C-alpha positions as CSV (number, residue, x, y, z in Angstrom):
1,M,13.2,29.0,-13.5
2,E,12.1,30.7,-10.4
3,V,8.2,30.2,-11.1
4,Y,9.2,26.7,-11.3
5,E,10.7,26.6,-8.2
6,K,8.3,28.1,-6.5
7,K,5.5,26.2,-7.4
8,N,7.2,22.8,-7.1
9,E,8.2,23.8,-3.2
10,K,4.6,24.6,-3.1
11,A,3.5,21.1,-4.1
12,E,6.2,19.6,-2.2
13,G,4.6,21.2,1.1
14,E,1.2,20.5,-0.1
15,M,1.9,16.6,-0.8
16,H,3.5,16.8,3.0
17,Q,0.3,18.3,4.2
18,V,-1.9,15.6,2.3
19,Y,0.6,12.9,4.0
20,N,-0.2,14.3,7.7
21,L,-3.9,14.4,6.6
22,I,-4.2,11.1,5.4
23,L,-1.8,9.4,8.2
24,G,-4.2,11.7,11.2
25,Q,-7.3,9.8,9.8
26,C,-5.6,6.3,10.0
27,T,-6.6,4.6,14.1
28,D,-3.9,3.5,16.1
29,A,-3.9,-0.1,15.1
30,M,-4.3,0.5,11.4
31,V,-0.5,2.8,11.6
32,A,0.8,-0.1,13.5
33,R,-0.1,-2.7,10.5
34,L,1.3,-0.2,8.7
35,K,4.7,0.5,10.3
36,Q,5.1,-3.0,9.3
37,M,5.2,-3.0,5.6
38,C,8.0,-2.7,4.0
39,K,7.7,0.0,1.3
40,F,5.9,3.0,4.4
41,N,9.7,4.1,5.9
42,E,10.4,4.8,2.1
43,Y,6.8,6.6,1.4
44,D,7.5,7.8,5.1
45,T,10.5,10.0,4.4
46,D,9.1,11.4,0.8
47,N,5.7,12.1,2.5
48,N,4.0,10.0,-0.3
49,P,0.8,10.6,0.4
50,I,0.0,8.3,-3.2
51,G,2.2,5.3,-1.6
52,L,0.3,5.7,1.7
53,L,-2.9,5.6,-0.2
54,N,-2.0,2.2,-2.0
55,L,-0.7,0.9,1.9
56,I,-3.9,1.2,3.2
57,S,-5.9,-0.2,0.2
58,N,-2.9,-3.1,0.7
59,V,-4.2,-3.2,4.1
60,T,-8.0,-2.6,3.8
61,L,-8.4,-4.9,0.9
62,S,-6.6,-8.5,1.6
63,F,-8.8,-11.1,3.4
64,S,-8.4,-14.1,5.5
65,T,-10.1,-17.0,4.4
66,S,-11.6,-17.8,7.5
67,T,-13.6,-14.6,7.3
68,K,-14.1,-14.6,3.5
69,P,-14.6,-18.5,1.9
70,I,-15.8,-18.1,-1.1
71,M,-13.0,-15.3,-2.2
72,A,-10.3,-17.5,-0.9
73,T,-12.3,-21.0,-2.7
74,W,-11.5,-19.1,-5.9
75,L,-8.4,-17.4,-5.6
76,A,-7.6,-21.4,-4.9
77,K,-9.0,-22.3,-8.2
78,N,-7.9,-19.2,-10.3
79,G,-5.4,-17.4,-8.3
80,N,-2.4,-18.3,-9.4
81,S,-3.5,-17.1,-12.5
82,F,-4.9,-13.8,-12.2
83,I,-1.2,-13.4,-9.4
84,Q,1.0,-14.3,-13.2
85,N,-1.5,-11.9,-15.3
86,K,-1.0,-8.8,-12.8
87,A,2.1,-9.0,-12.3
88,K,3.7,-10.0,-16.0
89,G,4.3,-12.9,-15.5
90,K,6.3,-12.7,-12.4
91,Q,4.1,-14.5,-9.3
92,T,4.6,-12.6,-6.0
93,K,5.4,-14.0,-3.0
94,T,2.6,-12.8,-0.3
95,T,2.1,-13.3,3.4
96,S,-0.8,-15.4,5.2
97,K,-3.1,-11.6,4.6
98,G,-2.5,-11.8,0.8
99,L,0.0,-9.0,1.5
100,P,3.4,-8.4,-0.5
101,R,6.1,-10.1,1.8
102,C,9.5,-7.8,2.5
103,T,12.3,-8.8,1.0
104,T,15.1,-7.0,2.0
């Protein structure tokens, strides 16, 4: 039992270090955008590096219809079925940038 507790404490400390390392590599603009996202406070409190990486991928992989018209056209034709399949039948409300909307 004592060995488990030591390993668990070590893992939590390493998760904290990884979280800070990832966040430290982000630009100020990226951090500002991350702080606007719904789950950021939860991930920040928990020092959750996996959650942080998911938020970063959401921000960096979002697109604008004016800069990527081909993707916008594809989503206009196929987007609804794509989102429904991805969410297992549930539609997700998104912002103009394609990011999930905060519902609090």
